[in-house]
N, C-alpha and C positions, 0 to 999 in steps of 0.2 A: 393074578394081576395085582399090581400095586395101585395105590390111589390115583396117581397121575394117569396110568393106563386106563383105569376104569372111567375117569372123567373124560378122557379122549374118546373112549368107546361111546359114551353117552352123547358127546358132541357129534360124533360121526353118525350115530343113529338119527339124531335130530336133523342133520344135514341131508341124509337120505330121504327122510320123510318130507322135508321141505322141497327137495328135488322132485319127488313124485307129485307133490301138490302143484309145483310150478308147471310141470308137464301138463297135468290135467286142466289147470286154469288156462294155460296157453291154448289148449285145444278148444275149450269152451269159448274163449274170447277171440278165436280166429286169428291167432298171432303165430304164423308159421315160423318166423325167425326165432321166436322164443321156444317153440317146440324143438327146432333144430339145436338150440343151445343147451338142451337137456340131454341130448343123445351123444354118445361117444363119437368124436370126429372121424375116426378111422375104424371101420369094422363093426359098427353097431348092427345088431341083428334085431329086426322087428318082424314078428310072426304072429299075426292075429287071425284067428279062425275066420274063414270066409274071405280072406284077402291073400294076395300073393305074399311070399316071403321077401323081405328086403334085407340086403346085406350092406346097405349104404343109407345113411340118414337123409341125404339129399333126395334120393329117389322116393323115399317114404314121404318126405315133406312135400314133394311135388304132387303126389297122389292126394295127400291130406288137403293141400291147397285147392286142388281141383274139385274134390268131393265135398269138403266141409266149409270152405271159405267163400260161400256164395250167399247172396241175399235170399231170404226165405228158408234158410237152414239154421236151426237153433238147437244146440246140444248142451247137455249137462252130464258131466262125468263126476259121480259122487263115490269116491273110494273110502272104504271103511275096513276095519279088522286087519290093519296092516301088521305084519310080523316081519321083522328084519333079523336075519341071522348072519353073523360074520364068519367068513372062512379065514380071513387074515386081516391085517390092518388096512389092506388096500383092496379087499374084495368082499362083497356081501351079497346075499340073496334076499329078496323080498317077495311076499305074497300078499295080495290085496283082493278083497271082494269089491266089485264095482256095480253100482246102479247107473245104467246109461239111459238117458231120455233124449229123444230126438223129435223135433217138430219139423216136418218138411212141407212147406206151403205149396210147392210145385206139384208134388205127388199127392198132396192132401192126406198125409199119413202121420200118425203118432206112433213112435216105436219106444218100447221099454225092453231093456235086456238086463239080465243078471250075467255078470262076467267075472271070471277068476283070472287075475294076472299073476304071472310068475316072472320075476325080474332078476337080473344080475347087475350089480353096481360095481364100478371100479373107481378107485381114487388115483388120479393122475394129475401131477403138477398141483398138488394140494387142493383139489376139488373133486367132488363126486360126480360121476356121469352114469347115465343109464347105458350099459353096455349091451344088454339083451333084454328084450321084453316080449313076452308071449302071452296070449290070452285065449281062453276058450269060453264059449257061451254056456251058461247053465240054464237059462230060461229066456223066452222071447214072447212078447205080446205086441202085435202090430194091429193098430186100428186104422181103418180107412174112414174118411170123413166125407159125407155126401154134401151136396150143394146146400142142404138145409142145416148143415152142421151136426147131423146125427152121426154118432160113432157106430161102427160095426167092426167086430173082431175079424181080422183077416187071417191072422196066424196066432196060434197059442201053443205054448210048449216049446219043443225044440224047433230050431229053424235050420233047414238044409239049404245048401246052395250058397250063392254069393250074398254078402250083406246088402240089404236094401231091395232085394228082388221081391 
């Protein structure tokens, strides 16, 4: 690669990292329109362990809105250890480790999960999009909170079944 191509690769890497950060922040801040704008408009694949597979960003955003964009639900998605690998000038893969924390006032639960993301990014019309995003859980800790505010571990280790059960 010549110097100009190397600089472009660095700029693309930064753009992908910013894209992933925008997606996660939009999830935490309950901004479904911003979540939608990070996902490829046609043919985005979203496949998270414990959820149905989505082949359409609008269907995913509708479920996200219903589950997460309610009062009494507080989320934190903290992604680290990002590795971006380029297949071409217009396609890249990313892997991320995620710490997820959820407070659910209605169910009186605190949930912490370790998650591994595997993403595909594409550059269309001079901007990067999340084309595919898959995740699998690596650890789960769910506490229930009694009326006195005391925590009790409800689930530790791997979690089977649907998210939030």
